[in-house]
C-alpha positions in Angstrom: 0.0 0.0 0.0 1.4 3.4 -1.0 2.0 5.9 1.7 -0.8 8.5 1.5 0.8 11.3 3.6 1.9 14.3 1.7 2.3 18.0 2.5 0.3 20.6 0.6 3.6 22.3 -0.5 5.0 19.1 -1.8 1.8 18.4 -3.8 1.8 21.9 -5.3 5.4 21.6 -6.5 4.6 18.2 -8.1 1.4 19.5 -9.7 3.3 22.5 -11.2 6.0 20.3 -12.5 3.5 17.9 -14.0 1.6 20.7 -15.7 4.7 22.2 -17.3 5.8 18.8 -18.5 2.5 17.7 -20.1 0.4 20.7 -21.2 3.2 21.9 -23.5 2.7 18.9 -25.7 -0.2 17.2 -27.3 -1.2 13.7 -26.3 0.1 12.5 -29.7 3.5 13.6 -28.6 3.2 12.2 -25.1 1.9 8.9 -26.2 3.9 6.6 -28.5 2.2 5.1 -31.6 1.6 1.8 -29.8 1.6 3.0 -26.2 -1.4 2.3 -24.1 -3.2 5.1 -22.3 -2.3 4.7 -18.6 -5.2 5.4 -16.3 -5.6 6.0 -12.6 -9.0 5.6 -10.9 -10.1 7.7 -7.9 -13.1 6.2 -6.2 -13.6 2.5 -7.1 -16.8 1.5 -5.3 -20.1 1.1 -7.1 -20.0 3.5 -10.1 -16.2 3.5 -10.0 -16.2 -0.3 -10.4 -18.7 0.0 -13.3 -16.4 2.4 -15.0 -13.4 0.1 -14.5 -15.4 -2.6 -16.3 -16.2 -0.2 -19.1 -12.6 0.9 -19.6 -11.2 -2.6 -19.4 -13.1 -3.4 -22.6 -10.7 -1.2 -24.5 -7.3 -2.7 -25.1 -5.5 0.6 -25.8 -5.8 1.6 -22.1 -4.2 0.2 -19.0 -5.3 0.7 -15.4 -2.1 1.3 -13.4 -3.3 2.9 -10.2 -6.4 2.8 -8.0 -7.3 5.2 -5.2 -10.0 5.0 -2.5 -10.4 6.0 1.1 -11.6 2.5 1.9 -8.8 0.0 1.8 -11.2 -3.0 1.6 -12.8 -1.5 -1.5 -9.3 -0.9 -3.0 -8.3 -4.6 -2.6 -11.6 -5.8 -4.0 -11.3 -3.6 -7.1 -7.7 -4.5 -7.7 -8.8 -8.1 -8.3 -10.2 -6.9 -11.7 -6.8 -5.5 -12.9 -4.5 -7.8 -14.8 -1.1 -7.7 -13.1 -2.7 -5.6 -10.3 -2.4 -1.8 -9.9 -0.7 0.4 -7.4 -3.0 1.4 -4.5 -3.4 4.8 -2.9 -5.7 6.2 -0.2 -4.9 9.9 -0.9 -5.5 10.9 -4.5 -2.8 13.6 -4.3 -0.1 10.9 -4.2 -1.5 9.3 -7.4 -1.4 12.7 -9.1 2.3 13.0 -8.5 3.0 10.2 -10.9 4.2 11.4 -14.3 3.5 8.1 -16.0 -0.3 8.4 -15.6 -2.0 10.1 -18.6 -5.5 10.4 -17.3 -7.7 9.8 -14.2 -11.2 8.6 -13.8 -13.1 10.2 -10.9 -16.1 8.4 -9.4 -16.0 9.8 -5.8 -19.0 11.4 -4.0 -20.1 14.6 -5.6 -18.5 16.9 -3.0 -15.1 15.7 -4.1 -15.4 16.2 -7.9 -14.2 19.8 -8.1 -11.1 19.4 -6.0 -10.0 16.2 -7.6 -10.7 17.4 -11.2 -8.9 20.7 -10.7 -5.9 19.1 -9.0 -5.7 16.6 -11.8 -5.8 19.3 -14.5 -3.0 21.2 -12.7 -1.0 18.0 -12.6 -1.3 17.6 -16.4 -3.9 14.8 -16.4 -6.9 14.4 -18.6 -10.0 13.7 -16.6 -13.2 11.6 -16.9 -15.4 12.8 -14.0 -18.7 11.3 -13.0 -21.8 13.4 -13.0 -23.0 15.6 -11.5 -19.9 17.7 -12.4 -19.9 19.6 -9.1 -21.9 20.2 -5.9 -21.9 24.0 -6.3 -22.2 26.2 -9.4 -19.1 28.1 -8.4 -17.1 24.9 -8.4 -18.4 24.0 -11.8 -17.2 27.2 -13.4 -13.8 26.9 -11.8 -13.5 23.4 -13.2 -14.2 24.7 -16.7 -11.6 27.4 -16.3 -8.9 25.1 -15.0 -9.6 22.6 -17.8 -9.2 25.3 -20.4 -6.2 26.9 -18.7 -4.2 23.6 -18.6 -5.6 22.4 -22.0 -7.0 19.2 -20.5 -9.6 16.9 -21.9 -12.4 16.6 -19.4 -15.3 14.2 -20.1 -18.3 14.3 -17.8 -20.1 11.0 -17.1 -23.4 12.0 -18.8 -22.9 8.9 -20.9 -26.0 9.3 -23.0 -24.1 11.9 -24.9 -22.3 8.9 -26.5 -25.4 7.2 -27.6 -25.7 6.9 -31.4 -29.5 6.7 -31.1 -29.8 9.8 -29.0 -27.4 11.6 -31.5 -29.8 10.7 -34.3 -32.8 11.9 -32.3 -31.0 15.2 -31.5 -30.5 15.8 -35.2 -34.2 15.1 -35.9 -35.4 17.4 -33.0 -33.0 20.3 -33.9 -34.1 20.0 -37.6 -37.7 20.6 -36.5 -39.0 17.2 -37.5 -41.4 17.1 -34.5 -42.0 20.9 -34.6 -41.3 23.3 -31.8 -40.8 21.4 -28.6 -42.6 23.3 -25.8 -42.4 20.7 -23.0 -39.7 18.1 -22.1 -40.1 15.8 -19.2 -38.3 13.1 -17.3 -38.5 11.5 -13.8 -36.6 9.6 -11.2 -39.1 7.0 -10.0 -38.6 4.6 -7.0 -41.1 3.8 -4.2 -38.9 3.9 -1.1 -41.8 4.3 1.3 -41.9 3.8 4.2 -38.3 3.1 5.5 -36.1 4.6 2.7 -32.4 4.5 3.4 -33.2 3.6 7.1 -32.0 5.2 10.3 -28.6 4.8 12.0 -26.8 6.3 15.0 -23.3 7.8 14.7 -20.6 5.1 15.2 -16.9 4.6 14.7 -16.1 4.2 11.0 -15.4 0.7 9.8 -11.8 -0.5 9.8 -9.9 0.6 6.8 -12.1 3.6 6.0 -10.4 7.1 6.3 -13.6 8.9 7.3 -11.9 12.3 7.6 -10.6 12.0 4.0 -14.0 10.9 2.9 -15.5 14.1 4.3 -12.8 16.3 2.8 -14.0 19.9 2.4 -17.3 19.2 4.2 -17.7 19.8 7.9 -16.4 17.1 10.3 -19.3 14.9 11.4 -19.4 11.4 12.9 -19.7 8.4 10.6 -23.1 6.9 9.9 -24.0 3.7 8.0 -26.8 5.7 6.3 -24.2 8.0 4.7 -21.4 5.8 3.4 -20.5 4.0 1.2 -23.5 4.7 -1.1 -26.3 6.4 0.8 -24.7 9.8 0.7 -26.9 10.3 -2.4 -29.7 11.2 0.0 -27.7 13.8 2.0 -27.6 17.3 0.7 -24.1 18.1 1.9 -22.7 15.3 -0.4 -25.2 14.9 -3.2 -28.9 15.0 -4.2 -31.2 12.9 -6.4 -32.1 16.0 -8.3 -28.4 16.2 -9.4 -27.7 12.5 -9.4 -30.5 11.6 -11.8 -31.7 15.0 -12.9 -28.5 16.0 -14.6 -28.8 13.0 -17.0 -32.2 14.0 -18.3 -31.8 17.8 -18.2 -28.6 17.3 -20.2 -30.6 15.3 -22.8 -33.3 17.9 -22.9 -30.6 20.6 -23.5 -29.0 18.5 -26.2 -32.3 17.7 -28.0 -33.5 21.4 -28.0 -30.1 23.1 -28.4 -30.7 25.2 -25.2 -27.9 26.7 -23.1 -29.6 27.6 -19.8 -33.0 28.5 -18.4 -34.1 32.0 -17.5 -36.2 30.9 -14.4 -36.4 27.9 -12.2 -39.0 26.9 -9.6 -38.9 23.7 -7.4 -41.3 22.4 -4.8 -41.2 19.3 -2.7 -40.6 17.8 0.7 -40.4 14.7 2.8 -44.0 13.5 2.4 -44.0 9.8 2.9 -40.6 8.3 3.7 -39.2 8.3 7.2 -35.4 7.9 7.2 -32.2 9.8 7.7 -32.3 11.7 4.4 -31.9 15.4 4.2 -33.3 15.7 0.7 -37.0 15.4 -0.3 -38.7 12.1 -1.1 -41.0 14.0 -3.5 -39.8 17.0 -5.6 -40.6 18.6 -9.0 -38.6 21.3 -10.7 -39.8 23.4 -13.7 -37.3 25.3 -15.9 -38.5 28.0 -18.2 -36.4 29.2 -21.2 -36.5 32.6 -22.9 -37.0 30.8 -26.2 -40.4 29.6 -25.0 -40.3 26.1 -23.6 -40.4 24.2 -20.3 -38.2 21.4 -18.9 -39.7 19.4 -16.1 -37.9 16.9 -13.9 -39.6 15.1 -11.0 -37.9 13.1 -8.3 -40.6 10.7 -7.0 -39.3 8.4 -4.3 -42.7 7.6 -2.8 -44.2 6.1 -6.0 -42.6 4.1 -8.8 -45.2 3.4 -11.5 -44.2 4.5 -15.0 -45.0 8.0 -16.2 -44.7 7.3 -20.0 -46.0 4.6 -22.3 -42.4 4.0 -23.2 -38.9 5.2 -22.4 -37.2 7.6 -20.0 -37.7 10.9 -21.8 -40.7 12.7 -23.3 -40.4 15.6 -25.8 -43.7 17.2 -26.8 -43.5 19.0 -30.1 -46.3 20.7 -32.0 -46.0 18.0 -34.8 -45.2 14.9 -32.7 -44.3 13.6 -29.3 -41.1 11.6 -28.7 -40.7 8.8 -26.1 -37.1 7.7 -25.9 -34.6 5.5 -24.2 -31.0 4.5 -25.0 -32.3 1.5 -27.0 -35.3 2.9 -28.9 -37.2 6.1 -29.6 -40.8 6.4 -30.9 -42.4 9.4 -32.4 -46.2 9.6 -32.1 -47.9 12.1 -34.5 -49.8 15.0 -33.1 -53.3 15.7 -34.4 -54.8 19.2 -34.6 -56.8 20.1 -31.5 -59.4 22.8 -30.9 -60.2 24.8 -34.0 -57.5 22.9 -36.0 -57.4 20.3 -38.7 -57.6 16.9 -36.8 -55.5 14.8 -39.3 -52.1 13.5 -38.2 -49.4 16.1 -38.7 -46.5 13.7 -39.4 -45.9 10.0 -40.0 -45.2 7.9 -37.0 -41.6 6.7 -36.6 -39.7 4.1 -34.5 -36.0 3.7 -34.4 -33.8 1.2 -32.5 -30.2 1.5 -31.5 -27.6 -0.1 -33.7 -27.1 -3.8 -33.2 -25.4 -5.5 -31.5 -26.2 -3.0 -28.7 -23.1 -1.6 -26.9 -23.6 -0.1 -23.5 -23.3 3.7 -23.7 -20.9 3.8 -20.8 -18.5 1.7 -22.8 -19.0 4.1 -25.8 -18.4 7.1 -23.5 -15.1 5.6 -22.3 -14.1 5.0 -25.9 -14.9 8.6 -26.8 -12.7 9.8 -23.9 -9.8 7.6 -24.9 -10.0 8.8 -28.5 -10.1 12.5 -27.4 -7.0 12.0 -25.3 -5.2 11.0 -28.5 -6.8 13.6 -30.8 -7.2 16.5 -28.4 -10.7 17.1 -29.7 -13.5 18.0 -27.3 -15.3 14.9 -25.9 -19.0 14.2 -26.4 -19.7 15.4 -22.8 -17.2 18.3 -22.5 -16.8 20.0 -19.1 -18.7 23.1 -20.3 -21.8 21.0 -21.3 -21.6 19.1 -18.0 -21.4 22.4 -16.1 -24.4 23.8 -17.8 -26.5 20.7 -17.2 -25.3 20.3 -13.6 -26.1 24.0 -12.9 -29.8 23.4 -13.7 -30.0 20.6 -11.0 -28.2 22.8 -8.5 -30.5 25.8 -9.2 -33.5 23.5 -8.6 -32.0 22.6 -5.2 -31.5 26.3 -4.4 -35.1 27.2 -5.4 -36.3 24.5 -3.0 -34.2 25.7 -0.1 -35.2 29.4 -0.4 -38.8 28.5 -1.3 -38.9 30.9 -4.3 -38.8 31.0 -8.0 -35.3 32.0 -9.2 -34.5 34.4 -12.1 -31.2 33.3 -13.6 -28.6 35.2 -15.6 -26.8 32.4 -17.5 -24.0 34.7 -18.9 -22.9 36.1 -15.5 -24.0 32.9 -13.7 -25.8 35.0 -11.0 -29.3 34.8 -9.5 -31.1 38.0 -10.4 -33.9 37.3 -7.9 -34.0 36.7 -5.1 -30.4 38.1 -4.8 -29.8 36.5 -1.4 -30.0 33.1 -3.0 -26.5 33.8 -4.5 -25.1 32.9 -1.1 -25.9 29.3 -2.0 -23.8 29.3 -5.2 -20.9 28.0 -3.1 -19.9 27.1 0.5 -16.8 27.5 2.7 -14.5 24.5 2.5 -13.2 22.9 5.7 -9.5 23.6 6.1 -7.0 22.8 4.7 -9.0 22.2 1.4 -9.1 25.0 -1.2 -9.7 25.4 -4.9 -6.8 28.0 -5.0 
């Protein structure tokens, strides 16, 4: 096990040296013609393990290092790696290595910004899981650092690498279903009555560095209903509006070619589930755009029956309505309503994904690896990830303040109520800093 102790000064010196050495050259110059892309993984439980499986399907990359604050998780994940990887508890030690070309980050959301920014400064390309950040300020800083250090940063909104969704985006942007005025998606899971359960604070399990897990967040005792996965239901570390919402809000933006909403309103609460969560069990957010359309995302965790006749996404155009998933989309013709000609306005359409079907996470990993070599923007570039994540975070802010927000997407400021701008970021626990 590699020693994970390192001073802040020592890391800064290493990061600067790595940045100077790598950002001055393109990846084609850094990588030999037959050289495999050497990857380090930060966070290897749950989604991190799934990403390891996806990248291992590509023979032109090699996993050489794994990092996790839980030593048991590290050892289990290392069993997947041929020849076994070097193990780290503190990600900063991994970033010191000049022989790692890129890192894959699948840690809890409150860690994404620090780890991505430090990796960019150390000259690494980055695949970071969604949501990009836990605050809007963090997200913009991540974009700035990626651009400053000329890094490829792919966000884990893997539907961006779906050939089927790419085809649907072309159809929608070309007006084939007419103007889309309403887009909808939902997170559905009936978790009533017990949800994630309740637990009292305890000592962390052996092998877990709880202080490092918390990182920039306030020091609190360990609970089994927080880690390893249930942090998704605790607002300081994540939210289901961001965890699931960012996938679908990103799709809606892609399909309609929208940048950002002008106003946001969210409502919800803990209505039916009794557990330790600090987020709602029922929540709905509505986003209105200056172009004249609404996006709706609902987080329903007290009911799980389907919302649509098919698929995970609904796009309602004046000519037709789309129901879509990663495997198929269907377009149902609209008919003229009150005072209109009632005949169908377009022909129905149904399209399946290319066969044999390849999981979009595998395709997303492929796109990231290709972009490391070509230096082209990836399918889910950090700017796109930031814009979609911002929508989820604004919904959370609207819920907290209990008001509709008016949003300036260029300045990335809340115009009304102005006091809500205090929630665009939070004060990190020392010694952690984005500077």
